[in-house]
C-alpha positions, 0 to 999 in steps of 0.5 A: 330555151335555146335560140337558133340564129336563122342567119349563120355568122360568117367572116367578112371574107366569106361574105365577100367571096359569096357575093356574086353578081347573081346573089347581089341581083337576088338580094336587090330584087328581094329588097326592092320587092319589100318596098312600097310599089312606088319606091321599088326603082332602087335600093340604097347601098346602106340597106344592102351593106347593112343586110350583108354586115348582119351576116358577119361577126363584126364588132363596132368601130374601125372594124365595121368601118373597114368592112363597110368600105370593102362591101361598098367596093364589092357592090360596085364591082358586082353591079357593073356585071349585072345587066339592067342594074346600075350603081348610082353615086349619092349626091349627099 
């Protein structure tokens, strides 16, 4: 049986290039809508980055760590361009 991946695999650079403010807004909205009604005020960065990394062909270890850092910086830059959504630094 042939399994087809519903999510095509991309390079990190392709994922970063496709990460526009509009795409990020859609992703955040979709992820927030999947949360229980009382917990839709925010979506944590780890969840967003996890969803984006799942689209990439990235191995474990240092490569994944670098990808995570690049994606977080891209999220911060794109969120700054989206009205009504803001990036909140964790206090952890």
